[in-house]
N, C-alpha and C positions, 0 to 999 in steps of 0.2 A: 520452674526456673527460680533459683535463689539469687541473692544479691551478688555473689561473686560471679556467677554466670552472666548476670545482667551487666556487670562492669566489664567483664571480658569482651562482651559484644561491643561495648563502647570503645574499648581499647583497639579492637580489630578495625572498626569503622574509622577511627582517628588515624591509624597507621595507613589504611588503604587510601585515604584522602590526602594526607599531609606529609608523609615521610619525605624528607629531603627538602621541604619548603622552608623559606626564611620568614622569621617574624618581622612583619612590616610595621605593625602598630599594635599597641596594647591600650585598652580603654578601661577606665574605672567607671562602669555604667552606674553602679550605686556603691555604697560603702561595703557591700558584701558580694558584688557581682562584677566579674572581670571578663572582658572579651579580648581574645588573641586573634589578630587579623594577619593573614599571610600574603606574601608577595605573589605567589603563583596565581596566574589568571584563572578566574572562575572557581577558585578553591573556597570551601566553606571556612567559617571562623570557628573557634572553640569558645564556648561560654562555660566559665567555671562559676558556679553559684555556691557561696558559703552560707546561704540562709540556713538558720539553725534547725528549722522544722523539717526541711527536706532538701539537703544539699545534692547537687548533681553536676555532671560534666556532659556537655552535649555539643554536637556540630550544628551550626546554624548558617543560613544564608543572609540573615538579617544583619544589617550594619547599624550599630547604635551610635548616638552622639552623646557626648558628655564633656563637662568642663570641671568635673570633680578631680581632685588631685591630692590624695592623702600622702603622708610620708611613706607608708608601705608601698603604695602604688608607684610613687616617683622612683624609689630605690629599685623596685622590681623592673620597671621599664628601663632604667639605665643599665641594668645588668643583662637583660634578655633581648633588647631591641637589636635587630639585624642578626640574631643568632640563627643557626640552622637546626630545625627540628629533626632529631635522629629517629626516635621511636617512643611509643608509649608501652607501658607494661604494668602489671600488678606487682606492687612491692610486697615481698614477704607472703605472696598469695593471700593477701588480706584486702580489706576495703580501703586500700591506699593506691591511688593511681600515680605512677612515676612517669613524668614527661621529661625525656632526656634532650638537652640542647647542647650544641657546640658553638661557642662564640670565638671569632677570630679578632684579636686586638689589632690596634694600629701598627704594632711591631710584629704582627703575624704569629703571635703566640696563640695557642688554642686553649680555651678554658671550657671545661666540661661542667655543665650545671644539671642538676636533677630537681625539677619542680614537683614536689610531693603534695598531692591533694588527698588529705585524710577525710574520707567520705563517711564521717561518723555523725549520725543524727544527734543534734544537741551539743556536739563538741567538734565541729568541723574545723579544719585548719588548712593553711597553704604555707608550705615550707620550702625554701630554696637551699639546696645543698651544693657546696663547692668542696670537692675532695672529701666527701663523706661528712663534712662539718656543716653545721647550721650557719648559713651566710645571711639569712633573712627569714623572718616568720611573721605571718599575719597576727598570730597570738603567741607570745612567749609564756612558758609555764615554769614556775620556780621549782627548786629541788624538793619542796614539800609536797608536790603533786605526784600523782601516780604515773604521769607521763611528762617528765621534765623536758623543756625545750629552751635551751640557753645558747646565746650567741657564741659562735666559735667552739662549740662542743660537738662531739660525735653524736650523730642522730641515732637514737635507739627507738625502734617502733614500739607502740603499746602492745600489751599482751593480746595475742591473737585469739579471736573467737573461732571456735572449731565447728560450731553448728549454726547455720544460717536458716532463717525462716524462708518459706516460699513466698515469692512476690508475683503480682500480676503485671506483666510487662506493659500491656495496653494501658492499665490504670496509671502506672508510673509515668509513662510517656505523656499521657493526657494531663497529668498533674504538672509536669515540666512545661508543657506547651501553654497551659493556662498561666503559669508563673511568668513565662516569657512574654505573653500577650500583655501582661500588666507591668512589664519592666520599665517601659518608657514613662508611665505614670509614676512609678516608684522613684525613678531618677529625678523627675521634676519635684516630687514631694520632698525629697531630701535636699535638692538644690535650693528650693524656695521655702524651706521649713522655717527659717528665721522670719521671713515676711509673714507667713501664715500665723506664726506665734505672736508677732507684733499685733496683727489684726485681732486675734483672739483676746490679747491683753487689753487692747483698746476697747473691744466690745464689752468686756467686763467692767472697765472704767466707765463707759457710757451707761451701762445698766445701773451702776451706783449713782451716777449723776442724775439719771432719769428718776430714780426713786426719791432723791433729795428734792428735785424740782417739783415732783408731784406732791410731796408733803408740804412744800412751801405754798403751792397753789391751794391745797386743801385748807391749810391754816388761814391763808388770806381770804378764801371764800367764806370762812366762818366769821371773819372780821367785817364782811360786807354788811352784816347786821347792825354795825355801828351807825349806819345812816338812819335806820329805824330808831335806834336808841337816841341819836341826836335830835331827830324830829320830835320824839316824845318828850325828851328833856326840855326842848324849846317850849312845850306847852305847860311844863310844871316849874319853870325857872323861878316863879314867884315863891314857890315853896322851898327852894334850895337856898342855902346860905354857905358862905365860905367856911371851910372846915369840915363840911359833910364828906364822908368817905365813899358813899354809894347811894344809889336809888334803885327802885324795883320797877321792872317792866315785864308784864305778863308772867309774873312769878320768877323772873330771873333777876339776880342781883348784879347790877352794873357798877363796877368800881369807878370812883372819881379821885382826882388829885386833891388832897386835903389842903394843900398850900396854894391852890389855884383859886382865882376868883370865880364867881358863878359864870361869867362870860367866857373866861379862859377855859373852863371845863367843857363848855359847849364847843369851842374851837378844837379842844383836845379830842372829843368824840368824833367830830367830822374829819379830823386829821387822820385818825385810825382808819376810817372808812376810805379816805382818798389814797392813803398809803397802800391799803389792801387792793384797791382797784388798780393802781399803778403796778403793784407787784404781780397781779394776775396777768396784766397786759405784757409786761416785760418777760416774766418767767415763762409764760405760755410760748413766747417766741423762742426762748432758749430750749424749752421742752420739745417744740416742733423740730428744731434743728437737731437736737439729740436723737429723737425718734427717727428722723430722716437719715442721720449718720449710721444708726444701728441697723436700719433697714438696708442701707447700702452695703455695709459690711456683711450682713447676713446673705445678701445676694452673691457676694464674692465667694464666701465660704461654701455656699451651695453649689457653685460651679467649679470649684478647684479641682475636682476629680476628672473633669473633662478639658481642663486647660492644656493647651500646647505651650511650647517654649515661647512662641511669639505672643500668645495670649498673655503670658506672664509679663513679657516686656512691655506690652501695651498697658497692662494693669499698673505696672510700676510708674510709667509716665503719667497715667491718670491720677494715681495716688499723690504724686508730687504736686500736681496742679491743685488738687482738692485740699492738700495739706492736712489730711486727717491723722496721718502718722508721719514720723520722720523717716525718710527713705535715704539709705546710704548706697543702695544698689544702683548700678547704672542701667539705663535702658538704651536700646539701639534705635536711633531715630529712623533709619532706613526701613526697619521692620514696622515701626509705628505708622509710617506713612502708608504702608501696604496693609492697612487694617481692614480686610474684607471679611464680611460675615460668612456664615456657613449655611448649607442647605442639604436636604436629601429629598428624594422623590418617593411619593406614596400614591399608588394608583395613577401614575403618570402626572401627578400634580406636585410642583415644587413647594416645599415648606422650608422657609428660611428662619434663621435665628441668630442673635448676637450673644456674645459672652461678656461684653463691656460696653461702656457708653459710646465709644467710637464706632464699634460694629453695629450697635443698635441704631445710631444716627444714620449710618451709611445704608443700612437695610431699609429703614422706614421712610427716609426722606430723599434717598437718591436712587435706590434700586427698585423699590416697589412702585406699582402704578396705582392711580386713584381708585380703581375698581377692585384692587386686591384687598384681602381681609387681614386686619391687625388684631392680635391677641396679646393680652398682658395680664399678669396676676393682679387681682384687685387690691387697690389701696396700699401698695407697698412697692419697693424697688424690685426689679426683676428683668429678665431678658425680654426683648421684643421678639415676637414670633409673627411671621407673615406667611399666610397661605396665598399663593399666586393664583387665586381664583375668586370669583364673586361669592359672597355668603349665600345669596338666594339660590345659586346654581350648584353649590358645593355638595359633594357626596357626603353622606352622614359619617362614614368611616374616616374620611379625610379630616372632617371637623373634629371627630373624637381623638384622632391621633394628635392634631394640633393642640387640643385642650390638654391632653395628657402630657404632651411635650412641655407646655407652660408649667404644669405642676412639677414635672420631673426636674426642670431647670431651676425651680424654686425650692426644691427638696421638700415638697409637701405631698401628703397622701390624698388630700382632697382640698377643695377650696373654690372660691368664686373667681371667675375669669371674665375680664372685660373683652368684648368682641365688637369690632367696628370696621366699616369700610375705611380705607386709607384716607379718602377725601375728607373724613371727619376727624382726622388726627392732625393736630397742629403742634409746632415746636413750642417747648416750654422755655423757661429762663436759662436752663443749663443744658449742656450737651447730653443728648439722649433722653432728656425729659420731654414728656408729651402732655398735651391737654386734649381731652376728647369732647367734641361738641355734642355728639350723640353716640350712644353705645347700648349694647344689650349685655346683660349679665347672665353667664351660665355657671351653674354649680356642677362640678364634676368630681367624681370620686372613684370611678372604675379604673382598673389596671388591666386592660385587655391586650395591650400591644408591647412589643419588645423595643421600647424606646432607646435603651442603652445600645442595642445593636444598630438601630437607625442612626444614632449619633456617631458610632464607630465608622459607619459607612459614609458619613457626610463628606461633602466636598466644599471647596471655597468658591465663592462667586468670583468671576474673572472680569 
């Protein structure tokens, strides 16, 4: 089967399912993927994907949600909504699918539109024709190009390819299905791209701050020696006179203030020591806060690939409260209040996990029982994981799955995991923070289980 035969099959299926149906809704799933939903009961939708590596058109029963609204999408929707789908065909017997629509205006005039999908790898396009003229295009091309596309000009198809390579139908369909499986994540990535970009910028800023603070502490620690210098200076004060610029201690030359008195130089040495001590105390607090913020951002970035829309809404609310970055996006309070954690079952044992502080708190301190088992990545921010079983009675495989889940959610290949009965887990100062009275430490590095699939199959606690 070659590409033209493959596209003809698609055209046939689209006509069989949707001829005569009306366009009820058009959705911009991502900046390069569009879904056409029809009013006919039980009818499938059409997905048109303009992704450059492997563009395709496909029928689907999946209904996507999106709040994206580009200029192209808005104009396309205004022109084709409520129009009747007449038929699909191959334009010029080439890799161009022609979707014909008739729209009836408020004055009962009928407008014929042709939506052309140029299925060219690396140069895909979506063009709306009205009376053979270009009324709208996803990408316009200037006269200098080999395939000009200019508003209100007659559409001229590109030079036709006469010979097409054979393709594997099953492989093509598998590739499309994989793409569609990841489409919801792709939509969320695009929608919340600015938020993730802010967090990454903040992370870089915190890394710079951490380096500066560590250097300040290192320098201050070196100045702690001034207590020793002062103590030694005290024993040789009789040998020092005003105007001396230094003295020697254990082979090291220690500078003095030439215009200071002997007593003032002693005060000066102890002052350097006291300043260093205060600097270490204050700067260490700032450093710990910085490391904590870095760890928190890392935990968010590690989980972003499995966030749902609601998870992002909760995250926005959380970030507003923590004030780590400036948030302009709105969050929906009704969704935030319904912040329930996730779980899946392995060997008939529930394993729960949270994706943010609210869900972590709910899981560990409201849903879990005292005899259940708590797991957390060692010494850093991360998701709470709870196995709804006692550690002593737990199946080895269940424990391994839970340990691997902790590492997966922390985006680590290996590492130490704290494991403790819930009865030994106490609330910390902040939401989702815990203090462990007793715990065991497990080092885990194996990747035996399909954690990503278990996460895909997860449900929400009710």
